[in-house]
C-alpha angles and dihedrals in degrees: 000000000000092000097047094086094055092042090053089048092053092047088051091051095050091046089052092049092048088048094050090047089053092048091048090049091049094053088060100242087286124222095261090068100034119030109236119261094233127162112257104261090218094057117104112224112236103216116216126201099230092186088066096028096071120071116190092233086074089084119065123203115239088210089050095226107085142071126215102253104148112140123170130185095205123024133184112210107201114201123206094234121131086228089083090063109108094017096115087213096133097099090050093048095049090052094058119102097240127019119203122197135174136233118320097338106148129214098194109106091007099068096120092060106028103024127232107253125093123191099164130014119189111204130192121216094251091058100047096094091054090053093048096046089059106047093156088063101036111020110028093070132167092202118111105269102314124201132232121197116193121202133184146117112326092241088060107043100030115138097260117129088202092059110095095226093049092040089057092050091053092050093051093047089054092051099041101041101167093078128072112228123205134176123204109245119245088245092055091049089058091050089052086057092048092049090054086053094049094046097044110018092238126118105226096220097043091047093048093237130154116200116233131237085245087064094053092043096051092050093048091047092053089050096054106024129075092196126021129193113191119207123205101003117133122213119258095258095045099100091054092061113106118243096015117162116262115234136176116273087230120023090222100048113122090208126059116251114161114235100219094044089054090051094052092043092057094037099054104034120095097198116115120279105028124147116226098217098164095044088051090051087053089059091044089057091056092045091052085065094051098044134031098271125144130176129218137177083057105027114215 
């Protein structure tokens, strides 16, 4: 009984710490703690014509027998944001010519909001294992010959059958043959970095930034689509709006991670390996004026 008081005090202290941590996260790592990652106002944007920037030789077939020839008039780019839940957009998405998804975002159980068809899936190297572990969801598809494009650091996705990563891609491609598998070439990966520098004024390495799968997917969509409708992506200033509704970072996550808190956390930190979600969205907003890009759920 004599130790009961100190034990309760320790429990109280831990509870208080966890409460303050949760409060800190929910406030989005505000600018008074982390200086905002903003584009230099004096930097002159160097616009790139992404329709001419590409080159289909930038994608290498894992099977070694195909070229990246996909071309679509109308595309639905479905984000993984929890904001799409309750949208009822599934029917509209499924009736679009080409449907683009990212990483391991599933459709099963969410069809009414995100649809069920997948024409193209863009997968980052860190999400590959999730895709391969659930072949019924991602690889046994009824869609007409869908495409998966894998991106990642050159040392991971280089075309080397002896490398564990590329070897696993080859094995999967031989098992599930109704899908076309491509990787982004090392030279194209460097061009994605250069594009980030040209559009923001920030060197990706020096700013400790990691490009998101959304960055790669948007560029690829512009390359292959005449018209793009993006579902579930918020505008760059959205998370600074008072009283906005909190949603999951990913609509399919089993745990609760707030989307805007995640955006602020990554945007404002200077440590290695942070996505610059808000900065990327500023670029997307400019690209929407150059290309036929519209946004819905929310509309902006």
